[in-house]
Backbone as JSON, one array per atom type, in Angstrom:
{
  "sequence": "XXXXXXXXXXXXXXXXXXXXXXXXXXXXXXXXXXXXXXXXXXXXXXXXXXXXXXXXXXXXXXXXXXXXXXXXXXXXXXXXXXXXXXXXXXXXXXXXXXXXXXXXXXXXXXXXXXXXXXXXXXXXXXXXXXXXXXXXXXXXXXXXXXXXXXXXXXXXXXXXXXXXXXXXXXXXXXXXXXXXXXXXXXXXXXXXXXXXXXXXXXXXXXXXXXXXXXXXXXXXXXXXXXXXXXXXXXXXXXXXXXXXXXXXXXXXXXXXXXXXXXXXX",
  "N": [[-159.01, -21.48, -8.06], [-161.81, -22.21, -9.87], [-164.81, -23.8, -9.16], [-166.92, -26.44, -10.75], [-169.66, -25.77, -10.57], [-169.63, -23.01, -10.18], [-168.48, -22.15, -12.54], [-170.68, -22.93, -14.33], [-172.6, -21.2, -13.4], [-171.57, -18.72, -14.08], [-171.57, -18.95, -16.82], [-174.3, -18.96, -17.4], [-175.06, -16.57, -16.51], [-173.67, -14.93, -18.33], [-174.89, -15.94, -20.69], [-177.45, -14.87, -20.31], [-177.07, -12.2, -20.48], [-176.11, -11.95, -23.06], [-178.42, -12.91, -24.46], [-180.09, -10.85, -23.92], [-178.96, -8.6, -25.1], [-179.17, -9.31, -27.8], [-181.66, -10.09, -28.66], [-183.52, -8.14, -29.34], [-182.22, -7.25, -31.78], [-182.25, -9.61, -33.36], [-185.01, -10.06, -33.53], [-185.88, -7.86, -35.04], [-184.34, -8.25, -37.54], [-185.75, -10.56, -38.27], [-188.26, -9.49, -38.79], [-187.54, -7.84, -40.97], [-186.51, -9.8, -42.78], [-189.07, -10.99, -43.22], [-190.4, -9.02, -44.69], [-188.76, -8.91, -46.91], [-189.03, -11.56, -47.9], [-191.75, -11.52, -48.48], [-191.75, -9.71, -50.6], [-190.2, -11.15, -52.48], [-191.99, -13.23, -52.86], [-194.44, -12.12, -53.93], [-193.66, -10.51, -56.15], [-192.21, -12.32, -57.94], [-189.43, -12.91, -59.54], [-186.86, -14.47, -60.61], [-184.77, -13.96, -62.37], [-183.94, -11.3, -62.08], [-181.65, -8.96, -60.74], [-182.07, -7.85, -58.1], [-183.6, -9.77, -56.97], [-181.91, -11.85, -56.68], [-180.02, -10.91, -54.8], [-181.79, -10.47, -52.61], [-182.54, -13.08, -52.11], [-180.06, -14.18, -51.34], [-179.64, -12.66, -49.17], [-181.62, -13.67, -47.43], [-180.68, -16.3, -47.07], [-178.48, -15.84, -45.69], [-179.49, -14.81, -43.28], [-180.72, -17.02, -42.37], [-178.52, -18.6, -41.73], [-177.29, -17.04, -39.8], [-179.26, -17.12, -37.65], [-179.16, -19.94, -37.25], [-176.64, -20.14, -36.14], [-176.91, -18.64, -33.88], [-178.88, -20.2, -32.45], [-177.44, -22.57, -32.12], [-175.26, -21.67, -30.59], [-176.48, -20.71, -28.12], [-177.54, -23.12, -27.35], [-175.05, -24.61, -26.67], [-174.29, -23.1, -24.62], [-176.23, -23.24, -22.76], [-177.22, -24.83, -19.62], [-179.12, -27.0, -17.7], [-179.42, -29.09, -20.74], [-181.63, -30.41, -21.47], [-184.36, -29.57, -21.93], [-184.04, -27.67, -23.76], [-184.58, -27.26, -26.57], [-187.42, -27.79, -26.67], [-188.2, -25.47, -25.1], [-187.38, -23.58, -26.76], [-188.92, -23.74, -29.15], [-189.88, -22.31, -31.39], [-187.64, -20.98, -32.61], [-186.14, -23.35, -33.16], [-187.74, -24.67, -35.03], [-187.73, -22.89, -37.24], [-185.08, -22.95, -37.95], [-184.52, -25.71, -38.41], [-186.26, -26.13, -40.62], [-185.81, -24.41, -43.26], [-187.52, -23.12, -45.0], [-189.45, -22.2, -43.34], [-188.58, -20.02, -41.96], [-189.52, -17.47, -42.12], [-191.54, -17.42, -40.16], [-190.27, -16.71, -37.86], [-190.41, -14.17, -37.4], [-192.48, -13.8, -35.67], [-191.58, -13.58, -33.11], [-191.23, -10.86, -32.69], [-193.61, -9.97, -31.79], [-194.17, -10.88, -29.29], [-193.8, -10.83, -25.74], [-191.28, -8.8, -24.4], [-189.93, -8.27, -26.87], [-189.04, -6.16, -29.72], [-191.38, -4.74, -30.72], [-193.33, -5.13, -28.72], [-191.89, -3.98, -26.55], [-192.01, -1.31, -27.21], [-194.56, -0.83, -26.8], [-196.57, -1.1, -28.91], [-197.72, -3.46, -29.21], [-199.35, -5.08, -26.53], [-198.31, -7.47, -25.5], [-199.93, -9.31, -24.33], [-201.59, -12.52, -24.05], [-203.71, -12.96, -25.8], [-203.45, -10.96, -27.7], [-201.04, -11.39, -28.92], [-201.58, -14.08, -29.79], [-203.57, -13.53, -31.76], [-202.11, -12.01, -33.6], [-200.23, -13.94, -34.3], [-201.91, -15.8, -35.68], [-202.62, -14.35, -38.01], [-200.01, -13.88, -38.99], [-199.34, -16.68, -39.54], [-201.23, -17.32, -41.54], [-200.46, -15.51, -43.53], [-197.62, -16.01, -44.05], [-197.81, -18.94, -44.5], [-199.62, -18.91, -46.77], [-197.87, -17.58, -48.61], [-195.86, -19.52, -48.8], [-197.05, -21.76, -49.9], [-197.92, -20.61, -52.21], [-195.57, -20.24, -53.49], [-194.65, -22.76, -53.81], [-196.62, -23.83, -55.47], [-196.26, -22.31, -57.75], [-196.14, -22.16, -61.26], [-196.71, -24.95, -61.53], [-198.17, -27.88, -63.05], [-201.7, -27.64, -63.57], [-202.06, -26.09, -61.36], [-203.93, -24.4, -58.84], [-203.66, -22.32, -57.02], [-202.6, -19.45, -57.67], [-202.15, -16.69, -57.31], [-201.69, -13.9, -55.08], [-203.93, -13.2, -53.69], [-205.61, -15.53, -53.87], [-203.94, -17.25, -52.42], [-203.9, -16.09, -49.82], [-206.69, -16.29, -49.31], [-206.84, -19.07, -49.26], [-205.33, -19.7, -47.14], [-206.76, -18.55, -44.84], [-209.08, -20.12, -45.05], [-208.01, -22.74, -44.5], [-206.74, -22.5, -41.83], [-209.04, -21.96, -40.38], [-210.39, -24.19, -40.5], [-212.44, -24.35, -42.39], [-212.42, -25.11, -45.15], [-213.52, -25.02, -47.88], [-212.58, -26.06, -50.4], [-212.29, -24.86, -52.88], [-209.88, -23.97, -53.59], [-206.93, -25.92, -53.84], [-203.82, -27.28, -52.96], [-201.56, -28.8, -55.44], [-199.16, -29.77, -55.65], [-196.44, -31.86, -54.12], [-194.85, -30.56, -52.32], [-196.31, -28.29, -51.71], [-198.56, -29.44, -50.59], [-197.46, -30.58, -48.19], [-196.67, -28.25, -46.84], [-199.09, -27.18, -46.46], [-200.14, -29.05, -44.7], [-198.52, -28.4, -42.5], [-199.38, -25.82, -41.93], [-201.98, -26.33, -41.1], [-201.71, -27.84, -38.78], [-200.11, -26.12, -37.05], [-201.77, -23.87, -37.2], [-204.24, -24.69, -36.17], [-203.48, -25.22, -33.54], [-202.45, -22.72, -32.54], [-204.83, -21.19, -32.96], [-206.57, -22.55, -31.26], [-205.29, -21.99, -28.72], [-205.65, -19.25, -28.59], [-208.49, -19.16, -28.47], [-209.02, -20.43, -26.16], [-207.73, -18.82, -24.28], [-209.2, -16.4, -24.47], [-211.77, -17.18, -23.76], [-211.2, -17.77, -21.1], [-210.48, -15.36, -20.12], [-213.01, -14.16, -20.24], [-214.41, -15.71, -18.39], [-213.11, -15.1, -16.0], [-213.88, -12.37, -15.76], [-216.43, -12.6, -15.23], [-220.0, -13.28, -15.69], [-221.58, -11.02, -15.44], [-220.14, -9.0, -16.33], [-218.41, -7.6, -14.6], [-215.47, -6.19, -12.95], [-212.29, -7.78, -13.45], [-210.71, -10.15, -11.12], [-208.38, -9.06, -8.63], [-204.88, -9.06, -9.27], [-202.31, -11.29, -8.07], [-200.07, -9.75, -7.11], [-201.07, -7.3, -6.58], [-202.83, -7.92, -4.56], [-200.93, -8.51, -2.53], [-199.73, -5.98, -2.15], [-201.9, -4.56, -1.24], [-202.29, -5.88, 1.3], [-199.8, -5.16, 2.53], [-200.18, -2.43, 2.73], [-202.32, -2.3, 4.4], [-201.18, -3.45, 6.79], [-199.23, -1.46, 7.35], [-201.0, 0.54, 8.04], [-202.16, -0.45, 10.38], [-199.8, -0.51, 12.11], [-199.24, 2.16, 12.31], [-201.53, 3.02, 13.72], [-201.11, 1.71, 16.15], [-198.62, 2.84, 16.99], [-199.67, 5.37, 17.39], [-201.33, 5.04, 19.59], [-199.5, 4.23, 21.54], [-198.03, 6.52, 21.91], [-199.96, 8.11, 23.25], [-200.0, 7.02, 25.76], [-199.21, 7.51, 29.21], [-195.85, 8.38, 30.39], [-195.01, 6.99, 32.71], [-196.59, 4.86, 32.84], [-195.9, 3.63, 30.26], [-193.36, 2.94, 30.73], [-193.46, 0.89, 32.48], [-193.08, 1.25, 35.1], [-194.18, 1.21, 38.54], [-196.23, 2.95, 41.03], [-195.93, 3.49, 44.61], [-198.51, 2.26, 46.76], [-200.89, 4.37, 48.34], [-200.52, 5.21, 51.89], [-202.25, 3.34, 54.33], [-205.11, 4.51, 56.39], [-204.75, 4.92, 59.69]],
  "CA": [[-159.6, -22.39, -9.0], [-163.29, -22.15, -9.79], [-165.63, -24.98, -9.13], [-167.82, -26.61, -11.84], [-170.92, -25.05, -10.28], [-169.27, -21.56, -10.35], [-168.25, -21.97, -14.12], [-171.87, -23.0, -14.98], [-173.26, -20.02, -13.06], [-170.9, -17.72, -15.02], [-171.95, -19.17, -18.27], [-175.71, -18.67, -17.42], [-175.08, -15.08, -16.47], [-173.17, -14.48, -19.7], [-175.9, -16.17, -21.7], [-178.69, -14.05, -20.17], [-176.53, -10.84, -21.09], [-176.07, -12.14, -24.56], [-179.84, -12.81, -24.96], [-180.79, -9.48, -23.61], [-178.38, -7.74, -26.09], [-179.32, -9.77, -29.25], [-183.04, -10.41, -28.71], [-184.07, -7.15, -30.22], [-181.6, -7.25, -33.19], [-182.7, -10.72, -34.17], [-186.43, -9.85, -33.84], [-185.78, -6.84, -36.09], [-183.87, -8.94, -38.68], [-186.76, -11.44, -38.64], [-189.11, -8.68, -39.52], [-186.96, -7.43, -42.22], [-186.71, -10.87, -43.72], [-190.49, -11.18, -43.51], [-190.79, -8.14, -45.73], [-188.01, -9.31, -48.09], [-189.64, -12.79, -48.35], [-193.07, -11.16, -49.04], [-191.41, -9.08, -51.82], [-189.8, -12.15, -53.38], [-193.15, -14.15, -53.24], [-195.36, -11.5, -54.65], [-193.13, -10.12, -57.39], [-191.35, -13.38, -58.08], [-188.57, -12.81, -60.85], [-185.44, -14.9, -60.3], [-183.89, -13.4, -63.28], [-183.58, -10.03, -61.75], [-180.5, -8.78, -59.71], [-182.56, -7.62, -56.76], [-184.2, -11.09, -56.46], [-180.75, -12.65, -56.29], [-179.6, -10.43, -53.55], [-182.68, -10.72, -51.51], [-182.43, -14.46, -51.67], [-178.81, -14.31, -50.68], [-179.77, -12.07, -47.85], [-182.44, -14.62, -46.7], [-179.84, -17.47, -46.63], [-177.48, -15.31, -44.7], [-180.15, -14.66, -42.06], [-181.04, -18.42, -41.79], [-177.31, -19.0, -41.21], [-177.18, -16.29, -38.59], [-180.32, -17.78, -36.79], [-178.7, -21.2, -36.87], [-175.49, -19.98, -35.3], [-177.4, -18.12, -32.6], [-179.47, -21.34, -31.78], [-176.35, -23.51, -31.67], [-174.43, -21.1, -29.59], [-177.21, -20.86, -26.9], [-177.66, -24.57, -26.86], [-173.97, -24.9, -26.05], [-174.11, -22.31, -23.32], [-177.28, -23.66, -21.7], [-177.14, -26.03, -18.72], [-179.03, -28.26, -18.55], [-179.86, -28.96, -22.14], [-182.59, -31.36, -21.68], [-185.57, -28.94, -22.48], [-183.78, -26.4, -24.51], [-185.28, -27.26, -27.93], [-188.71, -27.49, -26.33], [-188.39, -24.14, -24.64], [-187.11, -22.61, -28.0], [-189.43, -24.4, -30.28], [-189.98, -21.47, -32.48], [-186.25, -20.98, -33.12], [-185.75, -24.66, -33.65], [-188.52, -25.07, -36.3], [-187.35, -21.94, -38.27], [-183.74, -23.39, -38.39], [-184.56, -27.06, -38.97], [-186.95, -26.04, -41.86], [-185.43, -23.04, -43.76], [-188.73, -22.5, -45.7], [-190.39, -21.54, -42.34], [-187.72, -18.93, -41.15], [-190.31, -16.15, -42.02], [-192.26, -17.46, -38.96], [-189.47, -16.21, -36.75], [-191.04, -12.73, -37.11], [-193.57, -13.81, -34.56], [-190.86, -13.03, -31.91], [-191.38, -9.43, -32.6], [-194.94, -9.75, -31.16], [-194.24, -11.51, -27.85], [-193.17, -10.07, -24.58], [-189.74, -8.6, -24.4], [-189.38, -7.97, -28.07], [-188.98, -4.79, -30.11], [-192.65, -4.19, -30.75], [-193.93, -5.18, -27.34], [-191.25, -2.95, -25.54], [-192.48, 0.06, -27.48], [-195.99, -0.57, -26.52], [-197.4, -1.26, -30.03], [-198.53, -4.57, -28.68], [-199.12, -5.26, -25.05], [-197.7, -8.73, -25.23], [-200.8, -10.39, -23.86], [-201.72, -13.84, -24.87], [-204.8, -12.86, -26.87], [-203.02, -10.05, -28.74], [-199.97, -12.31, -29.59], [-202.22, -15.11, -30.51], [-204.12, -13.1, -33.02], [-201.09, -11.66, -34.48], [-199.69, -15.29, -34.89], [-202.9, -16.31, -36.72], [-202.54, -13.57, -39.32], [-198.79, -14.25, -39.49], [-199.35, -18.0, -40.07], [-201.97, -17.2, -42.74], [-199.65, -14.83, -44.43], [-196.59, -16.83, -44.48], [-198.38, -20.18, -45.03], [-200.04, -18.59, -48.11], [-196.82, -17.33, -49.53], [-195.08, -20.7, -49.01], [-197.9, -22.55, -50.75], [-197.93, -19.86, -53.48], [-194.21, -20.42, -54.15], [-194.58, -24.14, -54.19], [-197.57, -24.1, -56.52], [-196.15, -21.38, -58.95], [-195.72, -22.9, -62.41], [-197.03, -26.35, -61.46], [-199.34, -28.06, -64.04], [-202.99, -27.64, -62.97], [-202.18, -25.39, -60.15], [-205.1, -23.53, -58.6], [-203.25, -21.16, -56.11], [-201.53, -18.76, -58.53], [-202.12, -15.38, -56.96], [-201.64, -13.65, -53.71], [-205.35, -13.34, -53.12], [-205.81, -17.02, -53.73], [-203.11, -17.84, -51.31], [-204.36, -15.66, -48.54], [-207.95, -16.82, -49.09], [-206.73, -20.44, -48.87], [-204.78, -19.69, -45.87], [-207.79, -18.39, -43.86], [-209.9, -21.31, -45.13], [-207.41, -23.88, -43.94], [-206.56, -22.28, -40.53], [-210.22, -21.94, -39.64], [-210.87, -25.61, -40.74], [-213.62, -24.32, -43.22], [-212.21, -26.1, -46.19], [-214.44, -25.01, -49.07], [-212.19, -26.88, -51.41], [-212.06, -24.06, -54.15], [-208.4, -23.84, -53.88], [-206.27, -26.93, -53.32], [-202.53, -27.59, -53.47], [-201.54, -29.98, -56.23], [-197.79, -30.33, -55.57], [-196.23, -32.51, -52.93], [-194.33, -29.62, -51.41], [-197.39, -27.38, -51.32], [-199.43, -30.17, -49.58], [-196.75, -30.57, -46.94], [-196.82, -26.93, -46.21], [-200.64, -27.1, -46.06], [-200.33, -29.83, -43.34], [-197.98, -27.66, -41.39], [-200.26, -24.69, -41.7], [-203.18, -26.98, -40.39], [-201.43, -28.29, -37.29], [-199.77, -24.95, -36.44], [-202.82, -22.88, -37.06], [-205.21, -25.18, -35.25], [-202.9, -25.15, -32.2], [-202.58, -21.31, -32.2], [-206.26, -20.78, -32.95], [-207.03, -23.09, -29.91], [-204.79, -21.23, -27.62], [-206.39, -17.87, -28.62], [-209.86, -19.26, -28.12], [-209.04, -20.8, -24.73], [-207.42, -17.65, -23.45], [-210.31, -15.46, -24.59], [-212.73, -17.85, -22.9], [-210.7, -17.88, -19.74], [-210.59, -13.99, -19.71], [-214.4, -13.83, -20.04], [-214.84, -16.42, -17.26], [-212.56, -14.16, -14.99], [-214.56, -11.06, -15.61], [-217.82, -12.92, -14.85], [-221.07, -12.98, -16.6], [-222.15, -9.73, -15.21], [-219.32, -8.0, -16.78], [-217.73, -6.85, -13.57], [-214.05, -6.23, -13.16], [-211.53, -9.0, -13.14], [-210.22, -10.24, -9.81], [-207.03, -8.56, -8.52], [-203.73, -9.85, -9.36], [-201.67, -11.59, -6.66], [-199.21, -8.6, -6.75], [-202.09, -6.22, -5.92], [-203.25, -8.36, -3.19], [-199.81, -8.36, -1.64], [-199.58, -4.58, -1.98], [-203.05, -4.1, -0.32], [-202.0, -6.34, 2.57], [-198.83, -4.33, 3.16], [-200.83, -1.16, 3.05], [-203.2, -2.67, 5.71], [-200.23, -3.63, 7.85], [-198.7, -0.17, 7.73], [-202.08, 1.31, 8.72], [-202.32, -1.03, 11.8], [-198.61, -0.16, 12.84], [-199.49, 3.62, 12.54], [-202.47, 3.12, 14.87], [-200.4, 1.25, 17.34], [-197.75, 3.86, 17.46], [-200.39, 6.62, 17.93], [-201.88, 4.67, 20.77], [-198.48, 4.24, 22.37], [-197.73, 7.88, 22.14], [-200.96, 8.69, 24.16], [-199.86, 6.37, 27.11], [-198.24, 8.28, 30.17], [-194.41, 7.75, 30.38], [-194.85, 6.01, 33.73], [-197.26, 3.62, 32.36], [-195.28, 3.04, 29.23], [-191.93, 2.37, 31.15], [-193.63, -0.31, 33.2], [-193.0, 1.5, 36.63], [-195.49, 1.33, 39.41], [-196.21, 3.71, 42.12], [-196.41, 2.9, 45.92], [-199.85, 2.61, 47.16], [-201.04, 5.34, 49.48], [-200.68, 4.62, 53.24], [-203.63, 3.08, 54.94], [-205.43, 5.21, 57.53], [-204.64, 4.06, 60.97]],
  "C": [[-161.02, -22.49, -8.84], [-163.84, -23.66, -9.88], [-166.52, -25.22, -10.37], [-169.18, -25.78, -11.75], [-170.65, -23.53, -10.59], [-169.29, -21.3, -11.85], [-169.71, -22.08, -14.67], [-172.72, -21.74, -14.63], [-172.83, -18.83, -13.89], [-171.47, -17.81, -16.42], [-173.52, -18.68, -18.44], [-175.94, -17.13, -17.34], [-174.71, -14.47, -17.7], [-174.19, -14.69, -20.67], [-177.13, -15.19, -21.53], [-178.35, -12.63, -20.7], [-176.54, -10.96, -22.5], [-177.53, -12.06, -25.14], [-180.47, -11.62, -24.87], [-180.24, -8.46, -24.71], [-178.8, -8.11, -27.5], [-180.77, -10.02, -29.48], [-183.69, -9.41, -29.64], [-183.61, -7.06, -31.59], [-182.13, -8.42, -34.01], [-184.22, -10.66, -34.54], [-186.56, -8.88, -35.01], [-185.29, -7.48, -37.52], [-184.95, -9.93, -39.09], [-187.89, -10.62, -39.34], [-188.81, -8.18, -40.81], [-186.87, -8.56, -43.18], [-188.21, -11.3, -44.12], [-190.84, -10.32, -44.67], [-189.99, -8.58, -47.05], [-188.61, -10.69, -48.76], [-191.0, -12.52, -49.09], [-192.87, -10.63, -50.5], [-191.08, -10.15, -52.96], [-190.98, -13.08, -53.95], [-194.12, -13.52, -54.12], [-194.86, -11.12, -56.12], [-191.95, -11.17, -57.79], [-190.79, -13.28, -59.48], [-187.23, -13.15, -60.56], [-184.48, -14.4, -61.2], [-183.41, -12.03, -62.95], [-182.49, -9.98, -60.65], [-181.0, -8.73, -58.36], [-183.02, -8.88, -56.15], [-183.02, -11.91, -55.99], [-180.2, -12.3, -54.89], [-180.56, -10.52, -52.4], [-182.67, -12.33, -51.21], [-181.26, -14.83, -51.02], [-178.92, -13.77, -49.22], [-180.66, -13.04, -46.89], [-181.59, -15.83, -46.23], [-178.91, -17.02, -45.63], [-178.14, -15.21, -43.24], [-180.45, -16.02, -41.4], [-179.75, -18.91, -41.19], [-176.99, -18.38, -39.88], [-178.07, -16.86, -37.33], [-179.75, -19.11, -36.3], [-177.49, -21.03, -35.91], [-175.94, -19.5, -33.99], [-178.04, -19.35, -31.86], [-178.46, -22.2, -31.36], [-175.56, -23.04, -30.6], [-175.18, -21.19, -28.2], [-177.47, -22.16, -26.42], [-176.4, -24.93, -26.21], [-173.67, -24.26, -24.81], [-175.08, -22.81, -22.33], [-177.0, -24.84, -21.03], [-178.33, -25.98, -17.88], [-179.63, -28.08, -19.85], [-181.05, -29.73, -22.54], [-183.83, -30.73, -22.38], [-185.34, -27.72, -23.39], [-184.53, -26.25, -25.88], [-186.8, -27.08, -27.71], [-189.15, -26.05, -25.9], [-188.04, -23.07, -25.83], [-187.58, -23.25, -29.19], [-189.56, -23.63, -31.7], [-188.72, -21.35, -33.3], [-185.93, -22.22, -33.82], [-186.5, -24.95, -34.94], [-187.96, -24.19, -37.41], [-185.89, -22.32, -38.82], [-183.73, -24.73, -38.93], [-185.25, -26.97, -40.37], [-186.83, -24.57, -42.35], [-186.65, -22.31, -44.26], [-189.6, -21.75, -44.62], [-189.79, -20.4, -41.58], [-188.46, -17.6, -41.06], [-191.12, -16.11, -40.7], [-191.51, -16.92, -37.78], [-189.86, -14.76, -36.44], [-192.0, -12.69, -36.06], [-192.85, -13.39, -33.15], [-191.01, -11.61, -31.63], [-192.64, -9.03, -31.93], [-195.02, -10.28, -29.99], [-193.42, -10.63, -26.96], [-191.71, -10.07, -24.66], [-189.16, -8.26, -25.73], [-189.46, -6.6, -28.52], [-190.32, -4.09, -30.16], [-193.32, -4.07, -29.43], [-193.35, -4.19, -26.33], [-191.77, -1.53, -25.89], [-193.9, 0.35, -27.37], [-197.01, -0.69, -27.77], [-198.39, -2.38, -29.9], [-198.28, -4.79, -27.19], [-198.52, -6.44, -24.67], [-198.71, -9.67, -24.5], [-201.03, -11.58, -24.68], [-202.65, -13.63, -26.06], [-204.22, -12.01, -28.05], [-201.94, -10.7, -29.65], [-200.53, -13.37, -30.39], [-202.89, -14.72, -31.84], [-203.18, -12.68, -34.11], [-200.36, -12.82, -35.03], [-200.6, -15.94, -35.85], [-202.69, -15.6, -38.01], [-201.05, -13.84, -39.88], [-198.62, -15.64, -40.11], [-200.13, -18.05, -41.47], [-201.16, -16.61, -43.85], [-198.43, -15.56, -45.13], [-196.85, -18.27, -45.08], [-198.8, -19.96, -46.48], [-198.94, -18.31, -49.03], [-195.92, -18.65, -49.79], [-195.91, -21.48, -50.05], [-197.86, -21.94, -52.22], [-196.59, -20.17, -54.23], [-194.05, -21.87, -54.61], [-195.49, -24.62, -55.35], [-197.14, -23.32, -57.83], [-195.54, -22.31, -60.13], [-196.01, -24.33, -62.51], [-198.23, -26.64, -62.37], [-200.57, -28.25, -63.19], [-203.0, -26.93, -61.67], [-203.29, -24.45, -60.02], [-204.75, -22.36, -57.77], [-202.23, -20.52, -56.97], [-201.48, -17.19, -58.33], [-202.09, -15.08, -55.49], [-203.04, -13.57, -53.05], [-205.85, -14.57, -52.95], [-205.14, -17.51, -52.59], [-203.59, -17.35, -49.99], [-205.73, -16.16, -48.24], [-207.87, -18.39, -48.66], [-206.33, -20.54, -47.46], [-205.75, -19.62, -44.69], [-208.84, -19.59, -43.96], [-209.32, -22.48, -44.48], [-207.19, -23.58, -42.38], [-207.9, -22.3, -39.71], [-211.06, -23.2, -39.86], [-212.4, -25.44, -41.52], [-213.57, -25.21, -44.24], [-213.22, -26.18, -47.26], [-213.91, -25.94, -50.16], [-211.98, -26.15, -52.83], [-210.84, -23.97, -54.58], [-207.73, -25.13, -53.11], [-204.85, -27.13, -53.87], [-202.46, -28.85, -54.35], [-200.13, -30.61, -56.11], [-197.48, -30.99, -54.22], [-195.73, -31.41, -51.85], [-195.5, -28.64, -50.88], [-198.39, -28.02, -50.35], [-198.77, -30.3, -48.16], [-196.79, -29.33, -46.22], [-198.22, -26.69, -45.78], [-200.74, -27.88, -44.71], [-199.75, -29.04, -42.16], [-198.86, -26.5, -40.95], [-201.48, -25.19, -40.88], [-202.88, -27.17, -38.98], [-201.0, -27.04, -36.47], [-200.83, -23.94, -36.25], [-203.9, -23.38, -36.09], [-204.7, -24.95, -33.75], [-202.98, -23.65, -31.7], [-203.94, -20.88, -32.04], [-206.88, -21.36, -31.61], [-206.63, -22.38, -28.77], [-205.48, -19.85, -27.44], [-207.88, -17.94, -28.04], [-209.97, -19.63, -26.61], [-208.75, -19.61, -23.82], [-208.51, -16.54, -23.53], [-211.36, -15.97, -23.66], [-212.33, -17.67, -21.41], [-210.85, -16.4, -19.24], [-212.08, -13.69, -19.43], [-214.87, -14.43, -18.72], [-214.46, -15.55, -16.04], [-213.33, -13.03, -14.7], [-215.96, -11.41, -15.09], [-218.88, -12.59, -15.81], [-221.69, -11.71, -16.49], [-221.19, -8.52, -15.79], [-218.51, -7.07, -15.93], [-216.33, -6.85, -13.76], [-213.39, -7.56, -12.76], [-210.95, -9.02, -11.77], [-208.75, -9.6, -9.84], [-205.9, -9.52, -8.65], [-203.06, -10.16, -8.05], [-200.59, -10.44, -6.16], [-199.93, -7.54, -6.01], [-202.56, -6.62, -4.66], [-202.24, -8.19, -2.1], [-199.68, -6.86, -1.21], [-200.66, -4.23, -1.04], [-202.89, -4.67, 1.08], [-200.82, -5.5, 3.28], [-199.33, -2.97, 3.56], [-201.66, -1.27, 4.44], [-202.36, -2.75, 6.94], [-199.65, -2.3, 8.24], [-199.75, 0.71, 8.5], [-202.16, 0.88, 10.2], [-200.96, -0.56, 12.59], [-198.82, 1.31, 13.11], [-200.46, 3.9, 13.68], [-201.81, 2.7, 16.14], [-199.49, 2.26, 17.86], [-198.46, 5.11, 17.98], [-200.97, 6.23, 19.35], [-200.75, 4.62, 21.92], [-198.0, 5.62, 22.86], [-198.74, 8.63, 23.17], [-200.78, 8.0, 25.53], [-198.88, 7.22, 27.97], [-196.78, 7.48, 30.09], [-194.3, 6.72, 31.56], [-195.37, 4.66, 33.41], [-196.55, 2.93, 31.24], [-193.92, 2.35, 29.58], [-192.14, 1.16, 31.98], [-193.37, -0.08, 34.65], [-194.23, 1.52, 37.39], [-195.17, 2.16, 40.6], [-196.55, 3.04, 43.43], [-197.67, 3.27, 46.26], [-199.92, 3.6, 48.32], [-201.15, 4.54, 50.8], [-202.07, 4.29, 53.73], [-203.88, 3.95, 56.14], [-205.38, 4.31, 58.78], [-205.98, 4.34, 61.89]]
}
């Protein structure tokens, strides 16, 4: 009979295996949805058959993401910080309009793109990718919300992307402003998320420059490299000691002593 601790450990092992096998698939589906969502937003035509099927495909993916999040929540122990640690997945499930942001998982470490080396998975690279993704998705969401509204100013893809860059960089020219309630709510989310990501990118970039130093010298070695250097030094010391021991006579190395010569009478 297994104890509760053993059962929990088995669930965690099974959950890690499940996540390892499904992470790449879910990241790929998120990228596919980003493409289909972009097509729907740019060539908006609800009367066409292809538009209906793409919309149905997007709802199916949202349901799939929701099932995945709920399953991992049930399997995780403890559950106290689950939603905080999986904030991106939680947001894209709680707010279906934001599910295109789930494509950011493909740019982070351990995802399909970073595994293949297209992106290194570094904080700066992932942050820059997140900025462009937020501008693109946020612009498309506002464009969809403003489409057909009386007095709408954001009516084309170019206007939406331009507005996105104005908003995320806090420039705020005011030449394009959402007029619908839904568009303004999306704009607020773009502001908060964009400023947060942009702040992380700026802080990481500044930290990297500080580590390299003002003279442009190389960055300090990582802790792993320091450990490897110390191991190499210890191996060198052991080799030197072995060489010295090999040069000592056997009598001396065995600790035996010879009788002193007899004294002259």
